[in-house]
N, C-alpha and C positions, 0 to 999 in steps of 0.2 A: 772081576766087575769093576769098573771103574765108577765112581758119581761125580761128576762136575758141580763142586761147591763152591767155586767163585775164591770171593776174600774170606781168609779164614783171621777170625779179629779175638779169636782166644781158643786155648788148649789145654786140657789136663787130660791125668792118667787117673784111675781109678786106682785105690790103694793097692788091690791086688794086682797091678798092671796091665792085668789082662784086655781093658778096653780104653780106649782114647777118644772120647769128645770131642769134637769142634764146633767152634760157635762161629757162625757165618755170616757174610753182611744180605744176603738172602732172607736172614732173618728165621733162621734154621739152625740146630743142632744136630748133629749127626752123632751116633755112636759105631766107633769101630772097631772090630776085633784086630788087636795089636800083630798074632798069629797070623792069620789070614789075608789082615787088609779086607774084608769082606764089613761092606756097612752092614751092620744088626738091625739098627733102627733109626727113623729119623724123627726127630719131636721138632712142631712147629707150634705159635702163640704169640709171636712176637710181628707188631708193624712195623719193625726195623732193625740195627742189624744186631747182633747177640756181644754185648762188650765183654762176658766174663761167664764164668764158667767153674765151678768146685764139686767136688766128690764130697759127700761125708764121710768121718771116719770108715764107718763098717760100709760101704761104697754101694749102699742102699737108696741114697737120695742124692740128686745134681740139684745143685740151687745156681740159678743163672742170672743175670745180669742184662738187661736189652735199652740201647739208646734211646727207645721209647719213655723210658721212666721206668719199667715193670721189673720185679723182682719174680720169678718162677720156680717152684718147687718140683720136681719132677720124682716119680717112684721109681727108679733104676731094676728091673726083674734079671734075674741071672739069665 
């Protein structure tokens, strides 16, 4: 499966290396399974592009910052 995400502005690997998060110009974060390339989850909540993403050390939380000035916390379920 392929998902057209447009411009990618930020990337982050989960601590276990199994998930890649991509922050896009479409005001969306995509979570990808590194081994299969499948999009596991789509996170929305911004009004502009996602500038930065980082996983917590335990991989259970994702923190992201957007061009719209907001910082969001996401609970990530394995």
